[in-house]
ChimeraX commands (.cxc) that place a marker at each C-alpha (Angstrom):
marker #1 position -68.48,-10.54,-32.00 radius 0.5
marker #1 position -69.62,-12.43,-28.97 radius 0.5
marker #1 position -67.83,-11.95,-25.63 radius 0.5
marker #1 position -65.15,-14.52,-24.78 radius 0.5
marker #1 position -66.28,-17.41,-22.65 radius 0.5
marker #1 position -65.73,-16.75,-18.97 radius 0.5
marker #1 position -63.28,-18.93,-17.12 radius 0.5
marker #1 position -64.66,-20.80,-14.21 radius 0.5
marker #1 position -63.43,-19.40,-10.90 radius 0.5
marker #1 position -60.66,-21.35,-9.20 radius 0.5
marker #1 position -61.44,-22.76,-5.75 radius 0.5
marker #1 position -60.31,-20.61,-2.82 radius 0.5
marker #1 position -57.00,-21.64,-1.18 radius 0.5
marker #1 position -57.36,-23.91,1.86 radius 0.5
marker #1 position -57.57,-22.17,5.22 radius 0.5
marker #1 position -54.46,-22.39,7.43 radius 0.5
marker #1 position -54.81,-24.67,10.44 radius 0.5
marker #1 position -56.17,-23.02,13.55 radius 0.5
marker #1 position -53.44,-21.92,15.97 radius 0.5
marker #1 position -53.06,-24.15,19.00 radius 0.5
marker #1 position -55.04,-23.11,22.03 radius 0.5
marker #1 position -52.66,-21.39,24.48 radius 0.5
marker #1 position -52.38,-22.95,27.92 radius 0.5
marker #1 position -54.31,-21.20,30.65 radius 0.5
marker #1 position -52.29,-18.48,32.42 radius 0.5
marker #1 position -50.34,-19.53,35.50 radius 0.5
marker #1 position -51.87,-18.50,38.75 radius 0.5
marker #1 position -50.32,-15.31,40.14 radius 0.5
marker #1 position -47.62,-15.78,42.75 radius 0.5
marker #1 position -48.94,-15.65,46.29 radius 0.5
marker #1 position -49.19,-12.11,47.50 radius 0.5
marker #1 position -46.82,-11.20,50.29 radius 0.5
marker #1 position -48.17,-9.38,53.31 radius 0.5
marker #1 position -46.32,-7.39,55.94 radius 0.5
marker #1 position -45.59,-9.55,58.96 radius 0.5
marker #1 position -45.88,-8.23,62.46 radius 0.5
marker #1 position -42.58,-6.55,63.21 radius 0.5
marker #1 position -41.21,-7.38,66.64 radius 0.5
marker #1 position -39.43,-4.72,68.64 radius 0.5
marker #1 position -35.72,-4.51,68.01 radius 0.5
marker #1 position -33.30,-5.63,70.68 radius 0.5
marker #1 position -30.23,-4.50,68.73 radius 0.5
marker #1 position -29.64,-2.16,65.76 radius 0.5
marker #1 position -26.15,-1.15,64.65 radius 0.5
marker #1 position -24.19,0.37,61.78 radius 0.5
marker #1 position -26.97,2.66,60.66 radius 0.5
marker #1 position -27.08,6.08,62.33 radius 0.5
marker #1 position -30.64,6.85,63.45 radius 0.5
marker #1 position -31.53,3.15,63.14 radius 0.5
marker #1 position -35.08,3.52,64.43 radius 0.5
marker #1 position -35.87,5.51,61.25 radius 0.5
marker #1 position -35.89,2.15,59.39 radius 0.5
marker #1 position -38.98,1.05,61.32 radius 0.5
marker #1 position -41.09,4.20,61.66 radius 0.5
marker #1 position -43.24,3.48,58.58 radius 0.5
marker #1 position -42.24,6.82,57.05 radius 0.5
marker #1 position -40.37,6.59,53.72 radius 0.5
marker #1 position -39.27,10.21,54.08 radius 0.5
marker #1 position -36.99,9.41,57.03 radius 0.5
marker #1 position -33.92,7.19,56.86 radius 0.5
marker #1 position -30.84,5.93,58.58 radius 0.5
marker #1 position -27.48,5.90,56.84 radius 0.5
marker #1 position -24.23,3.98,56.95 radius 0.5
marker #1 position -20.74,5.43,57.04 radius 0.5
marker #1 position -19.86,4.21,53.50 radius 0.5
marker #1 position -16.18,3.99,54.37 radius 0.5
marker #1 position -15.70,0.22,53.89 radius 0.5
marker #1 position -17.90,-2.85,53.67 radius 0.5
marker #1 position -21.15,-1.84,55.31 radius 0.5
marker #1 position -23.61,-4.06,57.13 radius 0.5
marker #1 position -26.81,-3.01,58.81 radius 0.5
marker #1 position -27.32,-5.26,61.83 radius 0.5
marker #1 position -30.81,-5.88,63.24 radius 0.5
marker #1 position -31.76,-8.18,66.12 radius 0.5
marker #1 position -35.34,-8.70,67.28 radius 0.5
marker #1 position -36.70,-9.08,70.83 radius 0.5
marker #1 position -38.92,-11.96,69.75 radius 0.5
marker #1 position -38.97,-14.39,66.86 radius 0.5
marker #1 position -40.85,-13.32,63.73 radius 0.5
marker #1 position -41.89,-15.42,60.77 radius 0.5
marker #1 position -41.05,-14.25,57.26 radius 0.5
marker #1 position -40.63,-15.57,53.75 radius 0.5
marker #1 position -39.10,-12.32,52.45 radius 0.5
marker #1 position -37.55,-9.07,53.64 radius 0.5
marker #1 position -38.27,-5.78,51.90 radius 0.5
marker #1 position -35.67,-3.01,52.14 radius 0.5
marker #1 position -36.33,0.49,50.79 radius 0.5
marker #1 position -32.98,2.14,50.15 radius 0.5
marker #1 position -30.96,4.55,48.01 radius 0.5
marker #1 position -27.41,5.82,47.68 radius 0.5
marker #1 position -25.77,2.54,46.64 radius 0.5
marker #1 position -25.45,0.75,43.31 radius 0.5
marker #1 position -24.41,-2.90,43.29 radius 0.5
marker #1 position -25.17,-6.14,45.06 radius 0.5
marker #1 position -26.80,-6.17,48.47 radius 0.5
marker #1 position -26.49,-9.43,50.45 radius 0.5
marker #1 position -28.94,-10.43,53.15 radius 0.5
marker #1 position -28.69,-13.08,55.82 radius 0.5
marker #1 position -31.63,-13.96,58.11 radius 0.5
marker #1 position -31.23,-16.34,61.04 radius 0.5
marker #1 position -33.02,-17.77,64.02 radius 0.5
marker #1 position -31.19,-18.50,67.25 radius 0.5
marker #1 position -32.27,-20.12,70.51 radius 0.5
marker #1 position -31.07,-17.12,72.54 radius 0.5
marker #1 position -32.77,-14.54,70.26 radius 0.5
marker #1 position -31.58,-11.66,68.14 radius 0.5
marker #1 position -29.00,-10.29,70.55 radius 0.5
marker #1 position -28.74,-7.23,72.74 radius 0.5
marker #1 position -25.16,-6.27,71.88 radius 0.5
marker #1 position -22.61,-6.95,69.14 radius 0.5
marker #1 position -21.37,-10.22,70.62 radius 0.5
marker #1 position -24.81,-11.76,71.14 radius 0.5
marker #1 position -25.94,-10.48,67.71 radius 0.5
marker #1 position -22.96,-12.28,66.13 radius 0.5
marker #1 position -24.08,-15.50,67.84 radius 0.5
marker #1 position -27.47,-15.11,66.16 radius 0.5
marker #1 position -26.32,-14.12,62.66 radius 0.5
marker #1 position -23.47,-16.65,62.57 radius 0.5
marker #1 position -20.43,-14.37,62.49 radius 0.5
marker #1 position -19.16,-11.38,60.54 radius 0.5
marker #1 position -20.19,-12.59,57.08 radius 0.5
marker #1 position -20.30,-9.06,55.59 radius 0.5
marker #1 position -16.52,-8.68,55.15 radius 0.5
marker #1 position -16.82,-11.09,52.23 radius 0.5
marker #1 position -20.51,-11.90,51.89 radius 0.5
marker #1 position -20.14,-13.81,48.61 radius 0.5
marker #1 position -17.46,-16.04,50.14 radius 0.5
marker #1 position -18.85,-16.31,53.67 radius 0.5
marker #1 position -22.41,-17.27,52.96 radius 0.5
marker #1 position -25.58,-15.28,52.61 radius 0.5
marker #1 position -29.20,-16.22,52.07 radius 0.5
marker #1 position -30.09,-14.04,49.11 radius 0.5
marker #1 position -28.68,-11.13,47.11 radius 0.5
marker #1 position -30.32,-8.42,45.02 radius 0.5
marker #1 position -28.73,-5.91,42.65 radius 0.5
marker #1 position -29.88,-2.33,43.28 radius 0.5
marker #1 position -29.26,1.10,41.79 radius 0.5
marker #1 position -28.70,4.30,43.76 radius 0.5
marker #1 position -32.25,5.48,43.05 radius 0.5
marker #1 position -34.68,5.13,45.96 radius 0.5
marker #1 position -36.47,1.82,45.48 radius 0.5
marker #1 position -37.70,-1.25,47.32 radius 0.5
marker #1 position -35.69,-4.46,47.03 radius 0.5
marker #1 position -37.39,-7.69,48.05 radius 0.5
marker #1 position -35.16,-10.48,49.32 radius 0.5
marker #1 position -37.05,-13.78,49.00 radius 0.5
marker #1 position -36.13,-16.28,51.71 radius 0.5
marker #1 position -38.06,-19.17,50.19 radius 0.5
marker #1 position -40.33,-20.91,52.64 radius 0.5
marker #1 position -41.71,-19.21,55.71 radius 0.5
marker #1 position -39.06,-19.31,58.41 radius 0.5
marker #1 position -38.34,-18.06,61.92 radius 0.5
marker #1 position -36.21,-14.90,62.00 radius 0.5
marker #1 position -34.47,-13.48,65.08 radius 0.5
marker #1 position -31.87,-11.36,63.30 radius 0.5
marker #1 position -31.00,-10.04,59.85 radius 0.5
marker #1 position -27.87,-8.54,58.34 radius 0.5
marker #1 position -27.95,-6.36,55.22 radius 0.5
marker #1 position -24.48,-6.06,53.63 radius 0.5
marker #1 position -23.09,-3.76,50.92 radius 0.5
marker #1 position -19.50,-3.66,49.66 radius 0.5
marker #1 position -17.23,-1.57,47.44 radius 0.5
marker #1 position -14.97,-4.66,47.17 radius 0.5
marker #1 position -17.37,-7.40,46.07 radius 0.5
marker #1 position -20.12,-8.01,43.55 radius 0.5
marker #1 position -20.14,-7.85,39.79 radius 0.5
marker #1 position -19.65,-4.99,39.28 radius 0.5
marker #1 position -18.40,-3.97,42.69 radius 0.5
marker #1 position -20.68,-1.77,44.75 radius 0.5
marker #1 position -20.50,2.02,44.53 radius 0.5
marker #1 position -21.59,4.40,47.29 radius 0.5
marker #1 position -23.47,7.40,45.89 radius 0.5
marker #1 position -22.82,9.15,48.31 radius 0.5
marker #1 position -23.76,6.63,51.04 radius 0.5
marker #1 position -26.45,3.98,51.62 radius 0.5
marker #1 position -29.69,5.31,53.07 radius 0.5
marker #1 position -32.22,2.80,54.44 radius 0.5
marker #1 position -35.78,4.17,54.57 radius 0.5
marker #1 position -37.59,1.04,55.66 radius 0.5
marker #1 position -37.21,-2.65,56.50 radius 0.5
marker #1 position -40.22,-4.93,56.60 radius 0.5
marker #1 position -40.60,-8.64,57.12 radius 0.5
marker #1 position -43.04,-10.19,54.64 radius 0.5
marker #1 position -44.97,-13.44,54.84 radius 0.5
marker link #1:1,2 radius 0.2
marker link #1:2,3 radius 0.2
marker link #1:3,4 radius 0.2
marker link #1:4,5 radius 0.2
marker link #1:5,6 radius 0.2
marker link #1:6,7 radius 0.2
marker link #1:7,8 radius 0.2
marker link #1:8,9 radius 0.2
marker link #1:9,10 radius 0.2
marker link #1:10,11 radius 0.2
marker link #1:11,12 radius 0.2
marker link #1:12,13 radius 0.2
marker link #1:13,14 radius 0.2
marker link #1:14,15 radius 0.2
marker link #1:15,16 radius 0.2
marker link #1:16,17 radius 0.2
marker link #1:17,18 radius 0.2
marker link #1:18,19 radius 0.2
marker link #1:19,20 radius 0.2
marker link #1:20,21 radius 0.2
marker link #1:21,22 radius 0.2
marker link #1:22,23 radius 0.2
marker link #1:23,24 radius 0.2
marker link #1:24,25 radius 0.2
marker link #1:25,26 radius 0.2
marker link #1:26,27 radius 0.2
marker link #1:27,28 radius 0.2
marker link #1:28,29 radius 0.2
marker link #1:29,30 radius 0.2
marker link #1:30,31 radius 0.2
marker link #1:31,32 radius 0.2
marker link #1:32,33 radius 0.2
marker link #1:33,34 radius 0.2
marker link #1:34,35 radius 0.2
marker link #1:35,36 radius 0.2
marker link #1:36,37 radius 0.2
marker link #1:37,38 radius 0.2
marker link #1:38,39 radius 0.2
marker link #1:39,40 radius 0.2
marker link #1:40,41 radius 0.2
marker link #1:41,42 radius 0.2
marker link #1:42,43 radius 0.2
marker link #1:43,44 radius 0.2
marker link #1:44,45 radius 0.2
marker link #1:45,46 radius 0.2
marker link #1:46,47 radius 0.2
marker link #1:47,48 radius 0.2
marker link #1:48,49 radius 0.2
marker link #1:49,50 radius 0.2
marker link #1:50,51 radius 0.2
marker link #1:51,52 radius 0.2
marker link #1:52,53 radius 0.2
marker link #1:53,54 radius 0.2
marker link #1:54,55 radius 0.2
marker link #1:55,56 radius 0.2
marker link #1:56,57 radius 0.2
marker link #1:57,58 radius 0.2
marker link #1:58,59 radius 0.2
marker link #1:59,60 radius 0.2
marker link #1:60,61 radius 0.2
marker link #1:61,62 radius 0.2
marker link #1:62,63 radius 0.2
marker link #1:63,64 radius 0.2
marker link #1:64,65 radius 0.2
marker link #1:65,66 radius 0.2
marker link #1:66,67 radius 0.2
marker link #1:67,68 radius 0.2
marker link #1:68,69 radius 0.2
marker link #1:69,70 radius 0.2
marker link #1:70,71 radius 0.2
marker link #1:71,72 radius 0.2
marker link #1:72,73 radius 0.2
marker link #1:73,74 radius 0.2
marker link #1:74,75 radius 0.2
marker link #1:75,76 radius 0.2
marker link #1:76,77 radius 0.2
marker link #1:77,78 radius 0.2
marker link #1:78,79 radius 0.2
marker link #1:79,80 radius 0.2
marker link #1:80,81 radius 0.2
marker link #1:81,82 radius 0.2
marker link #1:82,83 radius 0.2
marker link #1:83,84 radius 0.2
marker link #1:84,85 radius 0.2
marker link #1:85,86 radius 0.2
marker link #1:86,87 radius 0.2
marker link #1:87,88 radius 0.2
marker link #1:88,89 radius 0.2
marker link #1:89,90 radius 0.2
marker link #1:90,91 radius 0.2
marker link #1:91,92 radius 0.2
marker link #1:92,93 radius 0.2
marker link #1:93,94 radius 0.2
marker link #1:94,95 radius 0.2
marker link #1:95,96 radius 0.2
marker link #1:96,97 radius 0.2
marker link #1:97,98 radius 0.2
marker link #1:98,99 radius 0.2
marker link #1:99,100 radius 0.2
marker link #1:100,101 radius 0.2
marker link #1:101,102 radius 0.2
marker link #1:102,103 radius 0.2
marker link #1:103,104 radius 0.2
marker link #1:104,105 radius 0.2
marker link #1:105,106 radius 0.2
marker link #1:106,107 radius 0.2
marker link #1:107,108 radius 0.2
marker link #1:108,109 radius 0.2
marker link #1:109,110 radius 0.2
marker link #1:110,111 radius 0.2
marker link #1:111,112 radius 0.2
marker link #1:112,113 radius 0.2
marker link #1:113,114 radius 0.2
marker link #1:114,115 radius 0.2
marker link #1:115,116 radius 0.2
marker link #1:116,117 radius 0.2
marker link #1:117,118 radius 0.2
marker link #1:118,119 radius 0.2
marker link #1:119,120 radius 0.2
marker link #1:120,121 radius 0.2
marker link #1:121,122 radius 0.2
marker link #1:122,123 radius 0.2
marker link #1:123,124 radius 0.2
marker link #1:124,125 radius 0.2
marker link #1:125,126 radius 0.2
marker link #1:126,127 radius 0.2
marker link #1:127,128 radius 0.2
marker link #1:128,129 radius 0.2
marker link #1:129,130 radius 0.2
marker link #1:130,131 radius 0.2
marker link #1:131,132 radius 0.2
marker link #1:132,133 radius 0.2
marker link #1:133,134 radius 0.2
marker link #1:134,135 radius 0.2
marker link #1:135,136 radius 0.2
marker link #1:136,137 radius 0.2
marker link #1:137,138 radius 0.2
marker link #1:138,139 radius 0.2
marker link #1:139,140 radius 0.2
marker link #1:140,141 radius 0.2
marker link #1:141,142 radius 0.2
marker link #1:142,143 radius 0.2
marker link #1:143,144 radius 0.2
marker link #1:144,145 radius 0.2
marker link #1:145,146 radius 0.2
marker link #1:146,147 radius 0.2
marker link #1:147,148 radius 0.2
marker link #1:148,149 radius 0.2
marker link #1:149,150 radius 0.2
marker link #1:150,151 radius 0.2
marker link #1:151,152 radius 0.2
marker link #1:152,153 radius 0.2
marker link #1:153,154 radius 0.2
marker link #1:154,155 radius 0.2
marker link #1:155,156 radius 0.2
marker link #1:156,157 radius 0.2
marker link #1:157,158 radius 0.2
marker link #1:158,159 radius 0.2
marker link #1:159,160 radius 0.2
marker link #1:160,161 radius 0.2
marker link #1:161,162 radius 0.2
marker link #1:162,163 radius 0.2
marker link #1:163,164 radius 0.2
marker link #1:164,165 radius 0.2
marker link #1:165,166 radius 0.2
marker link #1:166,167 radius 0.2
marker link #1:167,168 radius 0.2
marker link #1:168,169 radius 0.2
marker link #1:169,170 radius 0.2
marker link #1:170,171 radius 0.2
marker link #1:171,172 radius 0.2
marker link #1:172,173 radius 0.2
marker link #1:173,174 radius 0.2
marker link #1:174,175 radius 0.2
marker link #1:175,176 radius 0.2
marker link #1:176,177 radius 0.2
marker link #1:177,178 radius 0.2
marker link #1:178,179 radius 0.2
marker link #1:179,180 radius 0.2
marker link #1:180,181 radius 0.2
marker link #1:181,182 radius 0.2
marker link #1:182,183 radius 0.2
marker link #1:183,184 radius 0.2
view
C-alpha cells in the first residue's frame, strides 16, 4: 500500500516583538577628591586627636563613650568641601555631622568653637539640627557624609549617641576615629 499523503507543514509561530532598547546608562556620579586639609586650630573630645589627620589608618583617637559623644574639629583657615569622610570603628548606630563656616574661623577653644558650630547640637542631634547622618556598624569602615554643594567649612562636629537614633547607638567598646578627610 502506498504511504499516506504527507501533511503540509504549518507556518512557524510569529516572532515576539523585539524588547525595547534600554536607555543609555546614567553618567557616573562625579568622583570626589581629597581637599587640602587646613591645620586644626581646635580638636576636642577625642584623645590623641592628631591621629585623625596623620594619614595612617592604623592609628586612631578615641572618645570616652560614657554619654553622647561629639568629636569637635576647628580649622585655622577655611576649607571647601562637598563631603566629609570619616574612617571609624567601635560604634553601631547613627552618626550625625554638622559642618559650618564662621566669620571668625573654626575656634581656638571650646567657646569660640561653639560660636562656629552653632552651639552644643550633639546632646540631641536629631532634635537640634545636623547637616547629614549616616548609619554605621562597629566594624572599621569609611562613612561619607555628603554635604551637597561645595561649601566653605571652618569647623565640623561628629556626634554619636546611646540615647538617639533608630536603633539607638551602641558603643562597642568605644568609638575610634582613624581618619577625617574633607572631600570636594
